[in-house]
N, C-alpha and C positions, 0 to 999 in steps of 0.2 A: 304550745300556747294554751292557756287556760281561759275558758269562757267566763266572762264576768256576769253574764245574765243569760238564762235559757228558759224558754217557755214552750210548752207543747201546743198551746192554743194561743191565737192572737186574732183580734179583730180590730178594725178601724172604720172610720166613716166611709172609706172607699171599697168596703166589703172584701178586703183581701184577707184570706184565712190560710196562711202557710202551714205546712206540717211542723216546722220548727222555726222559732224566732230566736236568733243568737245575737249577743253583743259581746265583742272581744276587741281589745286594744282600741276602744273608743269608737268602733264601727258597728253598725247594724247589719244583719245578714238574715235574709229569708232562706230557708232550706225546704225544697220540695222533694219528697220521696216518691218516685214513680215505680209502681208495680205493674199495674194493668193500664192505667190511664196517665197520659203525659200532658203537660201544660199546653193549652191551645193558644192561638193568637190573641184571643180576647183577654185571657188571663195574663199573657205576657204584656199586653198593652196596659193593663191596670197596674202591673208591677212597674212598668216604665213611668206611669203617671205618679206612682207613689215615691219614685226616685230612691228606693232602697235596693241595693244589690240582692239578686236572688240567683241561687244555683239549684239545679235539678240533678239528683243522684238516681241512676238507673239501677233498680233492684229486680228488674223483670226476669233476669237470668238466675236469681238466687232461689233455691228450692223453698217451698212453702213451709217445710218442716225444719228449716234450719235453726240451730241453736243460737242462743243469745250472743256467744262469742263470735260465731260466723257472721251474724248480722252486724255486730260492732265493727268487725274487720272490714266488711264490705262497705259500710257507711263511711268509715273513717279513711280507708286506704284503697281498696282494690276495685270497687265498683266504678263504672264509667260515670262521668259527671261533666256538666257543661253549664255555662252561664246562660240563665234565661234573660237576665238584664244586669248591666253594669254601667254606671254613668261614664266611667273612663272609656269603655268600648264605644259607646254612643258618641262621646266627644271625638274619639279618634276617627270614627267613620264620617262624622260631620266635617272634620278637618280634611280628610281624604277627598270627600266630595268637593270641598272648596278648592283644594289643590288641583283636582282634575279640571275644574272650570277654568282656573287660572292658567294651567298648562295648555288647555285647548285654545284659550285666547292668545297665548304666546305663539302657539303653532300657527294660528291664523295670521298673526302679525308677520311672523317669519316668512310664511308662504307669500304674503302680499309684497313683502320686501324683496323676496327672491324673484317674484314675477316682474316687479318694477326694475330690478337690476338686470334681469334677463332682457327686458325690452330695451333697456338703455344699451346693454352690450350689443344687441342686434342692430340698433340704430347706429351706434358708433362704428361697428364693423362694416356695415353697408356703406356708410358715408366714407370711411377710410378706403374701401375698395374702389368706389367711384373716383376718388382722388387718385389712387394708384393707377387706375386705367388711363386717367387723363394725363398723368406725368410720364413723359417719354423716358425709357430706360437708357442708360449710357451705352454708347457703341465703341468706346475707346478701350475697354477692358479686354485684355487678352483671354482667349479661351484656354482653360487649363488643359495641359497635355495634348495640345492641338496637333503637334507633329506625330505623336503616337496614333491619335485618332485617324489622321490622314493616311498614315502608313498601313493601318489595318483595314481601312475602308469604312470607318464608322463616322467620319466627320459629317457626312450628309444626313445623319440621323439626329443631330443636335440642332436646337433652335426651333423646335416644333412648339407652336403656341397652343397649348392645351387650355381648357377651361380652368381658371384659377391661377393662371401663370403670374398675375399681378400681385399675388401674395409674397413673391420673392423680391429680394432687393436687387438682384441682377437679372439680366435678360435670360430667357430660357436656355440659350446656347451654353451659358456658363454653368448653371446648376445641373443641366442635363449632361454636360461633359463630365462633371464630378460624379454623377450617378454611374455613368459607364466606367470611368476610370477607377474611381476609389471603392465603389460598392461591388461592381461586378468583376472587375479585374484584380484589384488589390485586396478584396474581401475584408474591408475595414469593419464590417459588422461582426466578424468572428463567427460564432456558432448561431447567431440570430438569423432568422429566415429573411431573405431579400424580398420583403414586402413593403407596402407603402408607408406604414407607420414607422417602423424602424429606420427606413430611408429618410423620411421627413425629420425624424429626431437627429439624424446625422447632419442633415442640411441646417437644422437649427443650431447645432453645435458650431457649425462653420459660419454662423451669423448670416445665413442667406435668406432667412425668412424675416419679413418686416414685423416689428413689434405688435401692431394691431391684430396680426393674424397668427400669433403664437398660441398654440394649444386651444384652438376654437372647438368648443364642444359640439357634438352632433346636433343637439337641440338648437343651439345658436346658429349653426351652419345651415340647418334646414330652414329656419325662419329668414335668415339673410338671403338664401337662394330664392325664397318666395318674393323678396323685394327686388333683389338684383340678380337677374337670370345668369349673368356671366360669372357669378361668384362660385367658387368652390374652395374649401379649406386646403391648406398646403398638402396635407396627406392625400387628399382626393386628387389634387393636381398631379402629384407623383403617380398615383394609381392610374390616372388617365394616360400619362406618359408611358408607363409600363405596358398598358394595353396596346398602345400604338407600337411599341417595340416588339411585342409578341405578334401582332398582326404583320409586321414587316419581316419576321423571321430572325430578327436580331437576338431575341430572347426565346428560350424554350422552357416549357413547363416541366418541372421535375418533382412529381408528387405535389406537396403543398408549397414548394419553393419554385423560384424561377432562376435561370442562369443564362449566361451567354451561350449562344449556339457554338458547337464544337468547332465549326469552320472558321469562327472568329476568335474563340478563346485560345485554341492551340497555337496559332501563329503569333498571337499577341503575347502569350506566356513565353514562347520561344524567343521572341524578340527582346522581351524584358529581361529574361534570364541571360541572354548573350550580352546585353548592355550592362547588367549588373556584374557579370563575370569580368568583363573588360575593365570596368571601373574599379572593381575590387582588386584585380591583378595589378593594375597601375598603382593603386594606393599601397597595396602590400609590397610591391617591388620598391617603391620609393622609401617606405619605412625600413625595409630590410637593408637597403643601401646606406641609409642614414645611420642605422645601428651599426653596421659593419665598419663604416668610416669612424664612428665614434669609439669603437673598440681598438682601433689602430693607434699607435704612438703618432704624435703630431708630425714628427719628422718623416714618417712613412706615408702620410696622407697626400702629400705633394699638392695641397690646395684643392684636392677633389671635393665636390659637393654632390648632393643628390640631383640638383638641377643640371650641373655640368655633366654628370653621368648620363642623364636622359638625352642630352644633346650629342653625346659621343656616339661612335659608329659601333654597331653590333657586327663583329667580323663575319660571322657565319652568313647573315642575310644581306649585309651591306646597307641596312637601314639604320637610322638612329634608334637608340633604345626606346625612345618614346613611341615611334611608329611600330617598332618590332613588338612592343607590348600590347599594341592594338590589333595585332595580327593573331588570328586563331591558331596559326601554325607555330609561330616562334614564341608566343607568350608562355605556354605551359613549360617549355624547355628552360627559358630564362628564369622563371619563377622557381622552378626546381633547383637550378644551379645556385641561385641566390640563397635558398634555404640550406643547401649543402655547405656553402661558405659560412653562413651564420652558425650552423651546427658545429663546424669545425672550430670556430673562434670560441665556442662555449666549451671546448675541450672534449667534444663528443663526435662520434661518427667518423666516416672515412675522409680522405683528402678529396677536394673538389676536382672534377675533371677539367674545369676551365676557370679563368680568373675574371671573365666578363669585363675586362678593361679596368678592373679595380686594383689598386696597389696592395695586393695581398701576398706577394711572392715571399716576403720575409716571414709572414705569419704562417705560410704553408711549410717553410723550412722548420720553424719552431714546432709545428704540430707533428712533423715527422719524427723529431727527437722525442717529443712527448709520447708519441704512440709506441716507439721502441722501448722507452722506459716503462710504460704501462704494460707492454707485452711481457717484458722480463719480470715485472712484479707479479703479474697474473700467474706466470709459469711457476715462480717460486711459491706463491700462495697456494696454487693447486697441488704442488709437490708436498708442501707442509700439511695441507688438508688430507691428502692421500695417506701420508705417514701417520697422521693422527687417527684416521679411520682404521688403518691396518692395526695400530696398537690397541685401539679401542675393541676391535673384534678379537684380537688375541687375548686381551685381558678378560673379556666376557667369556670366551671359551675356557680359559684356564680357571676362571672362577667357577664355571659349571663342573669342570673336572675335579676341583678341590672339594666340592661338597659330596663327591661319590666316596663314601667311607668303605665300600666293599673292595677298593683297590689299594694295594700297598704301594709304597713310594717307588720302588724299582719298577714294579709292574706297570704303574701309571706312567712313569717316565718313558719306558719302552714303547708304550702305546702311543703317546703324544709325539715322539720323535721318529718313529719308524715310517719310512716312505712306503706308500701303497700304490699298487697298479690301478686300483679302482678310484684313486684320487689324483690321477694324472701324474703319478710318480712324485706326489707331495706327501709330506707328513700331515696328520690331522691339524697340527698347529699352523703349518704353512697354508693349508687349505682354508682354515678359518680366517687367516689374515688376508687371503686373496680378495674376498668379496663377501657380501651379505648371503649370497646363495651358497658360497663355500662354507661360511659359518654354519648355516643350517644343515648342510651335509655332514660337517665335522661333528655337530651335536648329535645328529642321528647315529653316526658311527660310534660315538662315545656311549650313547644309550644302549646300542646293540651289544657293545663290548661289555658293559656293565651287567646286562641281562644274562649274557653267556657266562660270565664269571660267577653270578649268583646261582645260576643253574648248576654249574659244576660244583660249587661249594655245597649246595643242598644235596646233590647226588653223592658226594664224598661222605657227608655226614650220614646219610641214609645207609650207604654201603658199610660204614664203620659200625653202625648200629646192628646190622644183620650179621656182620662178621663176628661181633661179640656174642650174639645170640647163638649162632651155629657152633662157635667155640665152646660156649658154656654148656650147650646141649651135648656136644661130643664128649667133653670131660665128665659130664654127669652119667653118660650111658655106656661109655667105654673105659677100658683101663687107660692109665696115663700113656703108656707106649702106643696103644692102639689109637687113642685119641689124636696123638701127635701124627701118627702115620696117616690117619684118615684125613686130617686137615691139610697135609702136604701132598697127598697122593693125587697125581694128575689123571683126571677121568676123561675117557673119550666122549662121554655124554655131556661133559662140560667144556668141550672144545679144547681138550688137553690142558684145562686149568684145574687147579686144586679147588676143593670146596670153599676154602678161605678166600681164594681169588674170585670164585664164581659168583658168590652171593652178593646181591646189590639191592634187591627189593623183595617184596613178599613172594612173587612167583619163583624167583631163583632160590629163595630161602626154602620154599616147600619142596622143590626138587632135591635140594641138598639134604633135607630131612629124610626124603625117601631113600637117597643113597646111604645115609647114616643108618637107617633101619636095616638095610641089607648087610652092612658091616656088623651091626649088632647081632643079627641072626647067625652070621658066619662065625663070630667070636664065641657064641654059645655052643655051636657044634664042635668047635675045636677044644 
């Protein structure tokens, strides 16, 4: 940006004397250079009255002996600077102040509206509760799970009129029975703690809390209680009931949670489990019978249905199947036998031990034929698989033998086909065919045989080398006739072997050389 106008001195009627007066892009700008003294409030106020933007550049950190280029760099780029006055900044601050005032007015309005709404809610809730107290609750609605509560001994603890009971749409016995049965026995809250608020939320889902008393805030509840002493929000009414049950020993504290006392929870759980098991057994048995009958040809069903079967007699107990299935003694046996019959009809499992009065004799006969056929197929399949495994092991072993180049054809064939005592009188090939362990042993024997042949070959090669050396040495140091005699002479020192037979390594070669030296000495004397 190029300055259109620049003056080092400037004065005007308001006695403003800036260090620099700049005009650029149609705008005026005062520039103050601060070295030891900075613009005070009085000067800033005069600048604001003049309405010309002014900026202050801080050169107090610049050394006094700085060169012109360093001063230029600091003034134009690096030195700290800030606005002493800018009309835009003042306008923004003024707008912010105006916005703050407007926001505060709105907040005051909202607070007043909230207070009015709160008071209205308090009055409506108090009025609604007085009406609820005056309205008698119905007495003709059955108590949920009443038979269970009576059997366990809990029925006497429902119907307790706690403070706040009028918040509910049903009499206390109804919602209190639901708390005991669904919350503490059925554990309908899942992992949530059995506390007043989660329980109240559950009762709300069950539509047991009247609309005016849904989700009453603590502030509203407190003010309503000040007007109507008998009022308490639904969650507080639940809390009052839980405290009553704790005092009666029906509930016990477990850390932050509460639960049914063990003397009540265990028999109730056992009763419920037994009932569920009986119901499930009956339902499962009927389903199995219907499925079994559906799998039989129409001419074999003989008009039998699941209901007729339930009415028929269970031969072992003399009871109808319906009563027998309700018996803890007979039910497990009947259910198990039905499952066996169903499994048989699916082409799986053994033959059933009893028909249970069902027309399945022909199906059992068909299953016997099927099982015999399947058994023969399995036997043949196992035989084929065994043969494939034997051939696979034989092929793998023979492939290992083929890669051993140190063995000749006849030698390899003799090794593979010779029966051995350490292999249970089987040949290596037969042992490899027999099992995976046999294959491993046969491979180890092959490796040992190959190592032995390699060692023998290496020994023969070494022996031939030393035989050549001793022969060449004898021919070079003895006459032709003496050399032949020496090489063939059987020596007691060599175990009645000739030197040519004796030498096989460096040690035996040196002994043969010693013997040769003796022959050479004797030949000279002769």
